[in-house]
Backbone as CSV, one residue per row, in Angstrom:
resi,resn,N_x,N_y,N_z,CA_x,CA_y,CA_z,C_x,C_y,C_z
1,MET,32.398,-18.033,72.393,33.265,-18.752,73.271,34.634,-18.076,73.249
2,SER,34.984,-17.486,74.350,36.267,-16.805,74.425,37.355,-17.726,74.951
3,ASP,36.983,-18.711,75.675,37.960,-19.607,76.278,37.921,-20.953,75.559
4,ALA,39.062,-21.565,75.373,39.147,-22.840,74.655,38.564,-23.981,75.474
5,THR,38.476,-23.798,76.809,37.938,-24.870,77.656,36.415,-24.860,77.727
6,GLU,35.811,-23.785,77.341,34.349,-23.730,77.353,33.796,-24.610,76.261
7,GLN,32.748,-25.288,76.603,32.110,-26.148,75.625,30.788,-25.514,75.211
8,PRO,30.374,-25.777,74.002,29.113,-25.173,73.563,27.940,-25.738,74.364
9,VAL,27.006,-24.881,74.637,25.811,-25.281,75.371,24.871,-25.958,74.378
10,HIS,24.496,-27.195,74.695,23.569,-27.916,73.821,22.147,-27.543,74.198
11,GLN,21.394,-27.276,73.197,19.984,-26.968,73.422,19.275,-28.251,73.841
12,ALA,18.662,-28.214,74.989,17.912,-29.386,75.454,16.665,-29.530,74.582
13,ASP,16.368,-30.751,74.286,15.178,-31.020,73.487,13.952,-30.670,74.344
14,ASP,13.234,-29.641,73.926,12.085,-29.179,74.702,11.025,-30.258,74.856
15,ASP,10.933,-31.144,73.899,9.898,-32.168,73.924,10.406,-33.495,74.473
16,ALA,11.601,-33.531,75.030,12.184,-34.799,75.492,11.314,-35.456,76.561
17,TRP,10.856,-34.662,77.514,10.027,-35.210,78.592,8.715,-35.736,78.032
18,GLU,8.115,-34.963,77.164,6.851,-35.369,76.554,7.018,-36.662,75.751
19,LYS,8.106,-36.741,74.992,8.373,-37.943,74.189,8.615,-39.154,75.077
20,ALA,9.380,-38.959,76.137,9.671,-40.069,77.052,8.395,-40.573,77.719
21,CYS,7.538,-39.646,78.130,6.264,-40.034,78.751,5.377,-40.780,77.755
22,ALA,5.319,-40.287,76.528,4.510,-40.938,75.500,5.017,-42.345,75.215
23,GLU,6.348,-42.508,75.166,6.921,-43.837,74.943,6.592,-44.776,76.104
24,ASP,6.718,-44.274,77.333,6.399,-45.095,78.506,4.928,-45.492,78.509
25,LEU,4.074,-44.543,78.175,2.642,-44.810,78.140,2.310,-45.864,77.089
26,GLU,2.912,-45.759,75.924,2.666,-46.737,74.863,3.163,-48.122,75.258
27,GLU,4.319,-48.181,75.914,4.834,-49.466,76.397,3.885,-50.086,77.421
28,GLU,3.360,-49.255,78.322,2.421,-49.747,79.338,1.135,-50.243,78.683
29,ARG,0.632,-49.511,77.706,-0.573,-49.947,77.004,-0.338,-51.267,76.280
30,ALA,0.827,-51.412,75.658,1.153,-52.664,74.958,1.234,-53.820,75.950
31,ARG,1.824,-53.567,77.104,1.918,-54.609,78.127,0.534,-55.031,78.607
32,ARG,-0.341,-54.041,78.835,-1.704,-54.352,79.297,-2.507,-55.089,78.232
33,ARG,-2.338,-54.677,76.957,-3.029,-55.393,75.870,-2.576,-56.837,75.812
34,ALA,-1.261,-57.062,76.000,-0.727,-58.422,75.964,-1.240,-59.236,77.150
35,GLU,-1.362,-58.598,78.310,-1.769,-59.320,79.513,-3.281,-59.495,79.601
36,TYR,-4.051,-58.461,79.289,-5.497,-58.489,79.500,-6.313,-58.529,78.212
37,GLY,-5.686,-58.399,77.078,-6.423,-58.339,75.820,-6.767,-56.899,75.495
38,PRO,-7.502,-56.689,74.411,-7.824,-55.312,74.026,-8.752,-54.655,75.051
39,PRO,-8.587,-53.353,75.267,-9.446,-52.664,76.231,-10.866,-52.577,75.693
40,PRO,-11.847,-52.439,76.579,-13.224,-52.318,76.103,-13.400,-51.023,75.322
41,GLY,-14.332,-51.045,74.394,-14.598,-49.865,73.591,-15.449,-48.874,74.368
42,SER,-15.940,-47.913,73.654,-16.821,-46.929,74.292,-18.137,-47.616,74.637
43,ALA,-18.947,-46.940,75.410,-20.237,-47.507,75.798,-21.088,-47.785,74.562
44,ALA,-21.012,-46.915,73.563,-21.785,-47.117,72.336,-21.310,-48.368,71.599
45,GLU,-19.992,-48.564,71.525,-19.462,-49.759,70.858,-19.874,-51.021,71.600
46,GLU,-19.834,-50.975,72.924,-20.228,-52.134,73.716,-21.722,-52.418,73.553
47,LEU,-22.532,-51.382,73.441,-23.961,-51.577,73.222,-24.221,-52.217,71.864
48,LYS,-23.454,-51.800,70.864,-23.569,-52.425,69.538,-23.199,-53.907,69.602
49,LYS,-22.146,-54.222,70.353,-21.757,-55.626,70.512,-22.876,-56.417,71.185
50,LEU,-23.524,-55.810,72.166,-24.638,-56.472,72.838,-25.785,-56.730,71.870
51,VAL,-26.106,-55.729,71.057,-27.171,-55.890,70.060,-26.801,-57.010,69.086
52,ASP,-25.550,-57.056,68.661,-25.104,-58.128,67.763,-25.244,-59.496,68.421
53,ALA,-24.844,-59.598,69.678,-24.913,-60.882,70.380,-26.361,-61.336,70.543
54,VAL,-27.236,-60.400,70.906,-28.655,-60.747,71.062,-29.246,-61.146,69.716
55,THR,-28.887,-60.432,68.671,-29.363,-60.751,67.324,-28.932,-62.158,66.920
56,ASP,-27.664,-62.457,67.139,-27.168,-63.789,66.795,-27.882,-64.874,67.587
57,LYS,-28.094,-64.624,68.871,-28.761,-65.616,69.719,-30.202,-65.813,69.275
58,LEU,-30.893,-64.720,68.994,-32.288,-64.845,68.568,-32.414,-65.555,67.231
59,SER,-31.486,-65.322,66.346,-31.572,-65.962,65.040,-31.228,-67.450,65.119
60,SER,-30.504,-67.868,66.158,-30.144,-69.275,66.275,-31.126,-70.073,67.120
61,VAL,-32.031,-69.394,67.815,-33.001,-70.095,68.661,-34.034,-70.777,67.780
62,GLN,-34.286,-72.025,68.079,-35.300,-72.775,67.348,-36.287,-73.336,68.365
63,ALA,-37.535,-73.233,68.026,-38.569,-73.752,68.918,-38.847,-75.211,68.552
64,PRO,-38.540,-76.144,69.444,-38.705,-77.553,69.123,-40.164,-77.977,68.998
65,PHE,-41.073,-77.218,69.579,-42.472,-77.606,69.550,-43.184,-77.188,68.267
66,LEU,-42.550,-76.380,67.437,-43.162,-75.965,66.183,-42.833,-76.968,65.093
67,GLY,-43.727,-77.121,64.163,-43.472,-77.999,63.031,-42.455,-77.375,62.098
68,ALA,-42.024,-78.127,61.095,-40.995,-77.648,60.166,-41.451,-76.413,59.412
69,VAL,-42.704,-76.388,58.962,-43.217,-75.226,58.220,-43.352,-74.029,59.149
70,ALA,-43.923,-74.265,60.325,-44.096,-73.169,61.285,-42.736,-72.670,61.760
71,GLN,-41.793,-73.601,61.885,-40.445,-73.210,62.315,-39.825,-72.256,61.315
72,GLY,-39.923,-72.550,60.032,-39.371,-71.692,58.990,-40.024,-70.328,58.980
73,THR,-41.340,-70.304,59.129,-42.076,-69.043,59.150,-41.688,-68.226,60.389
74,ALA,-41.637,-68.882,61.535,-41.276,-68.177,62.775,-39.858,-67.625,62.681
75,GLU,-38.973,-68.386,62.069,-37.594,-67.940,61.927,-37.505,-66.704,61.035
76,GLN,-38.273,-66.706,59.937,-38.275,-65.549,59.039,-38.840,-64.321,59.734
77,VAL,-39.907,-64.500,60.498,-40.510,-63.383,61.226,-39.521,-62.841,62.265
78,ALA,-38.849,-63.736,62.965,-37.888,-63.300,63.981,-36.734,-62.535,63.341
79,LYS,-36.218,-63.046,62.228,-35.112,-62.362,61.556,-35.538,-60.990,61.073
80,GLN,-36.748,-60.883,60.537,-37.255,-59.590,60.073,-37.400,-58.611,61.243
81,ALA,-37.925,-59.109,62.372,-38.086,-58.251,63.556,-36.732,-57.775,64.070
82,VAL,-35.756,-58.670,64.070,-34.420,-58.308,64.535,-33.804,-57.272,63.605
83,ARG,-33.957,-57.457,62.293,-33.413,-56.477,61.333,-34.049,-55.107,61.546
84,GLN,-35.357,-55.090,61.765,-36.045,-53.811,61.980,-35.571,-53.149,63.272
85,ALA,-35.428,-53.947,64.321,-34.978,-53.381,65.595,-33.569,-52.819,65.459
86,ARG,-32.722,-53.548,64.768,-31.354,-53.067,64.558,-31.319,-51.782,63.760
87,SER,-32.165,-51.700,62.736,-32.183,-50.491,61.905,-32.634,-49.276,62.696
88,VAL,-33.372,-49.498,63.771,-33.804,-48.396,64.628,-32.734,-48.090,65.684
89,ILE,-32.169,-49.125,66.280,-31.247,-48.948,67.402,-29.893,-48.375,66.976
90,GLU,-29.317,-48.915,65.906,-27.961,-48.513,65.534,-27.817,-47.025,65.216
91,PRO,-28.740,-46.401,64.466,-28.589,-44.950,64.247,-28.674,-44.139,65.535
92,VAL,-29.508,-44.590,66.478,-29.622,-43.887,67.760,-28.296,-43.978,68.509
93,ILE,-27.696,-45.161,68.487,-26.406,-45.340,69.159,-25.342,-44.470,68.498
94,ASP,-25.318,-44.458,67.168,-24.302,-43.674,66.451,-24.448,-42.178,66.714
95,ARG,-25.679,-41.678,66.710,-25.901,-40.246,66.914,-25.644,-39.813,68.347
96,ASN,-25.800,-40.730,69.289,-25.724,-40.362,70.704,-24.642,-41.121,71.454
97,ALA,-23.530,-41.382,70.794,-22.456,-42.155,71.430,-21.982,-41.502,72.721
98,ASP,-21.876,-40.177,72.736,-21.405,-39.496,73.947,-22.409,-39.630,75.093
99,VAL,-23.698,-39.717,74.762,-24.718,-39.891,75.798,-24.514,-41.237,76.495
100,PHE,-24.242,-42.277,75.704,-24.029,-43.589,76.298,-22.765,-43.608,77.150
101,ASP,-21.748,-42.872,76.741,-20.537,-42.770,77.558,-20.846,-42.087,78.887
102,HIS,-21.640,-41.015,78.847,-22.027,-40.320,80.078,-22.878,-41.216,80.968
103,LEU,-23.798,-41.969,80.372,-24.631,-42.881,81.155,-23.784,-43.968,81.809
104,ALA,-22.806,-44.472,81.080,-21.923,-45.489,81.653,-21.127,-44.909,82.822
105,ALA,-20.630,-43.685,82.658,-19.881,-43.034,83.741,-20.786,-42.780,84.947
106,ALA,-22.017,-42.356,84.683,-22.964,-42.111,85.778,-23.287,-43.416,86.501
107,GLY,-23.428,-44.491,85.751,-23.686,-45.786,86.363,-22.537,-46.213,87.256
108,THR,-21.322,-45.944,86.821,-20.149,-46.270,87.619,-20.145,-45.466,88.914
109,GLU,-20.484,-44.189,88.815,-20.534,-43.342,90.010,-21.633,-43.803,90.967
110,LEU,-22.793,-44.172,90.432,-23.878,-44.663,91.284,-23.478,-45.954,91.991
111,LEU,-22.808,-46.832,91.268,-22.351,-48.079,91.871,-21.356,-47.793,92.991
112,ALA,-20.442,-46.854,92.774,-19.468,-46.503,93.806,-20.168,-45.914,95.034
113,ALA,-21.168,-45.074,94.824,-21.912,-44.484,95.944,-22.672,-45.562,96.714
114,TYR,-23.298,-46.465,95.993,-24.035,-47.565,96.630,-23.080,-48.433,97.444
115,ARG,-21.947,-48.773,96.846,-20.958,-49.612,97.534,-20.482,-48.926,98.806
116,SER,-20.242,-47.622,98.737,-19.786,-46.871,99.903,-20.850,-46.887,101.006
117,ALA,-22.100,-46.702,100.614,-23.182,-46.700,101.597,-23.321,-48.071,102.251
118,VAL,-23.220,-49.117,101.459,-23.359,-50.467,102.003,-22.208,-50.783,102.940
119,GLU,-20.990,-50.426,102.543,-19.836,-50.683,103.406,-19.959,-49.913,104.715
120,GLY,-20.446,-48.679,104.642,-20.637,-47.890,105.857,-21.665,-48.516,106.779
121,GLN,-22.765,-48.976,106.201,-23.804,-49.609,107.009,-23.297,-50.920,107.600
122,GLU,-22.546,-51.683,106.829,-21.994,-52.937,107.339,-21.084,-52.683,108.529
123,SER,-20.272,-51.645,108.428,-19.364,-51.362,109.547,-20.156,-50.950,110.784
124,ARG,-21.249,-50.223,110.620,-22.077,-49.852,111.774,-22.736,-51.085,112.382
125,TRP,-23.178,-52.024,111.529,-23.802,-53.248,112.041,-22.792,-54.080,112.817
126,THR,-21.592,-54.196,112.278,-20.595,-55.023,112.968,-20.134,-54.358,114.247
127,GLN,-20.070,-53.029,114.293,-19.695,-52.339,115.520,-20.762,-52.534,116.582
128,ARG,-22.011,-52.536,116.171,-23.121,-52.683,117.094,-23.084,-54.057,117.765
129,THR,-22.714,-55.077,117.026,-22.688,-56.415,117.612,-21.509,-56.593,118.550
130,GLN,-20.482,-55.771,118.418,-19.305,-55.900,119.260,-19.430,-55.098,120.558
131,GLU,-20.309,-54.104,120.592,-20.483,-53.271,121.775,-21.357,-54.021,122.787
132,PRO,-21.073,-53.862,124.075,-21.937,-54.507,125.075,-23.321,-53.870,125.052
133,ALA,-24.334,-54.654,125.328,-25.711,-54.167,125.328,-25.926,-53.273,126.544
134,PRO,-26.690,-52.167,126.374,-26.958,-51.288,127.525,-27.910,-51.983,128.503
135,PRO,-27.885,-51.565,129.763,-28.811,-52.153,130.743,-30.251,-51.911,130.310
136,LYS,-31.143,-52.824,130.673,-32.533,-52.736,130.220,-33.256,-51.520,130.781
137,ASP,-32.855,-51.035,131.955,-33.546,-49.893,132.551,-32.973,-48.560,132.098
138,ALA,-31.886,-48.567,131.314,-31.279,-47.319,130.834,-32.109,-46.755,129.698
139,LYS,-32.232,-45.408,129.688,-32.989,-44.732,128.627,-32.080,-44.592,127.415
140,PRO,-32.529,-45.051,126.226,-31.682,-44.937,125.027,-31.520,-43.485,124.605
141,GLU,-30.305,-43.130,124.216,-30.028,-41.779,123.748,-29.768,-41.800,122.251
142,ASP,-30.120,-40.719,121.610,-29.865,-40.546,120.172,-30.460,-41.671,119.334
143,GLU,-31.653,-42.090,119.670,-32.282,-43.117,118.866,-33.400,-42.504,118.044
144,GLY,-33.538,-43.010,116.847,-34.567,-42.540,115.944,-35.898,-43.185,116.256
145,PRO,-36.921,-42.917,115.443,-38.260,-43.427,115.694,-38.325,-44.952,115.658
146,GLY,-37.468,-45.619,114.937,-37.497,-47.072,114.869,-36.600,-47.707,115.906
147,GLY,-36.068,-46.935,116.845,-35.174,-47.470,117.846,-33.755,-47.664,117.335
148,GLU,-33.485,-47.144,116.136,-32.171,-47.312,115.530,-31.286,-46.144,115.931
149,HIS,-30.016,-46.436,116.172,-29.054,-45.416,116.594,-28.852,-44.412,115.469
150,ILE,-28.888,-43.120,115.799,-28.637,-42.062,114.823,-27.245,-41.517,115.079
151,ASP,-26.417,-41.575,114.074,-25.042,-41.109,114.195,-25.041,-39.585,114.086
152,LEU,-24.672,-38.876,115.158,-24.709,-37.424,115.183,-23.375,-36.782,114.829
153,ASP,-22.377,-37.572,114.521,-21.053,-37.015,114.190,-21.028,-36.466,112.815
C-alpha cells in the first residue's frame, strides 16, 4: 500500500456462498420437519416398516371361532411363521436396499406416465364431445379400424 487512503483488500471467504446455501437448506428442512413431520425413509426402510406393521397385526389377530387351546396353538404357529418370514425378508432388504430405491423410483415414473396418458385421453374425450357431429353422409377421415379418430399430429 503506497497511499494512506488505500484500504487492504479483504480476502472473500471462498466458501461463503456454499455455507449460506447449506444454512438455508438446513433451515428449510427444519421448517418442513416441523410442518410435515419427519421425511419418509428409503424404500428399504419403508418396506421394513411395512413388514413390522404386518407382523404386529398378524400377531394380534385372534380367531374367535377357535377354542382356547386351539387359539394358543394357532397363535404360536402364526408367531413362528412370522419370525421365519422376517428372518428371510430382512436380510434381502438389507442387501438390496438400492434395488428397492430404484424400484420405488421406477414406480413413480410409471405412475407419472400413466397419469399423463390418462389426462391426454381425457382431454381428447372432452374435445370430442364439444365438437359438432359430422353429417351422416360424410365419409370419416383419419379413423382407425374401430372408428376411433387417429391423431396424426
